[in-house]
C-alpha positions as CSV (number, residue, x, y, z in Angstrom):
1,M,148.6,151.6,76.4
2,I,145.7,149.5,75.3
3,K,143.9,150.3,78.5
4,Q,144.3,154.0,77.8
5,Y,143.0,153.6,74.3
6,W,140.1,151.5,75.5
7,E,139.0,154.1,78.0
8,K,139.0,156.8,75.3
9,F,137.0,154.6,72.9
10,S,133.2,155.2,72.7
11,F,130.7,153.7,70.4
12,K,129.1,157.1,70.2
13,D,132.2,158.5,68.6
14,L,132.1,156.2,65.6
15,S,130.6,157.2,62.3
16,Q,127.5,155.5,60.9
17,K,129.6,153.6,58.4
18,E,131.9,152.2,61.2
19,K,128.9,151.3,63.4
20,I,127.4,149.3,60.5
21,Q,130.8,147.6,59.8
22,L,131.0,146.5,63.5
23,L,127.4,145.3,63.5
24,V,128.0,143.2,60.2
25,G,131.3,141.8,61.7
26,G,129.6,140.9,65.0
27,V,126.7,139.2,63.2
28,T,129.2,137.3,60.9
29,I,131.2,136.1,63.9
30,A,128.1,135.0,65.7
31,F,126.8,133.1,62.6
32,L,130.2,131.4,62.1
33,F,130.3,130.4,65.8
34,L,126.8,128.9,65.6
35,F,127.6,127.1,62.4
36,L,130.9,125.6,63.5
37,A,130.2,125.1,67.2
38,V,126.5,124.1,67.1
39,W,125.0,123.1,63.7
40,L,128.0,121.3,62.2
41,P,128.5,118.9,65.2
42,L,124.8,118.2,65.4
43,H,124.7,117.5,61.7
44,Y,127.6,115.0,62.0
45,I,125.9,113.3,65.0
46,K,122.6,113.0,63.1
47,S,124.3,111.6,60.1
48,D,126.2,109.0,62.2
49,L,122.9,108.0,63.9
50,E,121.1,107.6,60.6
51,S,123.8,105.3,59.3
52,E,123.7,103.3,62.5
53,V,119.9,103.0,62.4
54,K,120.2,101.9,58.7
55,S,122.8,99.2,59.5
56,Q,120.7,98.0,62.5
57,R,117.6,97.7,60.3
58,E,119.6,95.6,57.8
59,L,120.8,93.4,60.6
60,I,117.3,92.9,61.9
61,M,116.0,92.0,58.4
62,W,118.9,89.6,58.0
63,M,118.2,88.0,61.4
64,Q,114.4,87.7,60.6
65,Q,115.2,86.0,57.3
66,N,117.5,83.5,59.0
67,A,115.5,82.9,62.2
68,P,114.2,79.5,61.0
69,L,117.7,78.3,60.5
70,L,118.9,79.6,63.8
71,K,116.0,77.9,65.6
72,S,116.7,74.6,64.0
73,A,120.3,74.8,65.2
74,G,119.3,74.6,68.8
75,Q,117.6,71.2,68.8
76,P,119.1,68.7,71.3
77,V,120.6,65.4,69.9
78,N,122.5,62.4,71.1
79,D,124.7,59.7,69.4
80,T,127.4,57.2,70.3
81,K,130.2,58.2,67.9
82,S,133.6,58.7,69.6
83,A,135.0,62.2,70.1
84,Q,137.9,61.5,67.8
85,D,135.6,60.5,65.0
86,I,133.4,63.6,65.5
87,F,136.3,66.1,65.3
88,S,137.8,64.3,62.3
89,S,134.4,64.5,60.6
90,I,134.1,68.2,61.4
91,E,137.4,68.9,59.9
92,A,136.6,66.8,56.8
93,T,133.3,68.5,56.4
94,F,134.8,72.0,56.2
95,K,137.8,70.9,54.1
96,S,135.4,69.2,51.5
97,Q,134.2,72.7,50.5
98,P,137.4,74.8,50.3
99,E,135.8,77.4,48.0
100,L,133.4,78.4,50.8
101,F,135.4,77.6,53.9
102,N,139.0,78.3,53.1
103,N,139.3,80.8,56.0
104,I,138.4,78.3,58.8
105,V,140.7,77.1,61.5
106,I,139.6,74.2,63.7
107,T,141.3,73.8,67.1
108,R,140.6,70.9,69.4
109,N,140.3,72.3,73.0
110,S,139.7,69.1,74.8
111,E,138.4,65.6,74.3
112,T,134.9,66.9,74.0
113,K,135.3,70.5,72.7
114,A,136.5,72.0,69.4
115,T,136.7,75.7,68.3
116,I,136.0,76.7,64.7
117,S,137.4,80.1,63.9
118,F,136.2,81.6,60.7
119,N,136.7,84.8,58.6
120,N,135.1,86.0,55.3
121,V,132.7,83.0,55.3
122,P,129.2,83.2,53.8
123,F,126.8,83.2,56.8
124,D,124.1,81.1,55.1
125,D,126.5,78.4,54.1
126,L,128.1,78.4,57.6
127,L,124.7,78.1,59.2
128,K,123.6,75.2,56.9
129,Q,126.9,73.4,57.6
130,L,126.6,73.8,61.4
131,I,123.0,72.5,61.2
132,Q,124.0,69.6,59.0
133,M,126.9,68.7,61.4
134,K,124.5,69.0,64.4
135,K,122.1,66.5,62.8
136,Q,124.7,64.1,61.3
137,L,127.5,64.2,64.0
138,K,125.2,65.0,67.0
139,V,127.3,67.8,68.4
140,E,126.0,70.8,70.4
141,I,126.9,74.4,69.9
142,D,128.4,75.4,73.2
143,E,129.3,79.0,72.2
144,I,128.9,81.1,69.1
145,Q,130.2,84.6,68.2
146,V,129.4,86.0,64.8
147,N,130.2,89.4,63.4
148,K,128.8,90.7,60.2
149,L,131.5,92.0,57.8
150,E,131.2,95.0,55.4
151,K,130.6,92.7,52.4
152,S,127.1,91.5,52.2
153,G,126.5,88.0,53.6
154,L,130.0,87.4,54.9
155,V,130.8,86.9,58.6
156,E,133.7,86.3,61.0
157,G,133.8,84.8,64.4
158,R,134.0,81.5,66.2
159,V,131.9,78.5,67.2
160,V,132.7,76.2,70.1
161,L,131.3,72.7,69.4
162,L,130.7,70.2,72.2
163,S,130.5,66.5,71.8
164,S,127.9,64.9,74.0
165,H,130.1,61.8,74.4
């Protein structure tokens, strides 16, 4: 039935008003298709990329500001304290400042390794504490993983400290 109707249909048989209505409808459908299938996805991609670039720029600025502290954390040191003393000192150091380091868990991995896991910790204070421990306790940073959190200046992650004894 539709096939028979379609065969009889001719654009020439339409009135001028009907031709204009079909043209306006076709242009409207084409515009909606371009808007929904092309422009809108590209707009969302552009917006996502702009926010990613902004967060990367903030991270770069933050890293540049803290570069001197990061460099000083990599200086080699040696001492003769026992491993037990060092890990007890690490634990005492973080527990002495509970307002800053209340979300820290210290796990002893072996006689010479300890893992410090942290969450919602101020990065600057954590870095200063690690540098201070490195100088005073003569421990090395074996591994470090730090993730920036949404709230400015706070980080989460873990540090594996290695006693050189």
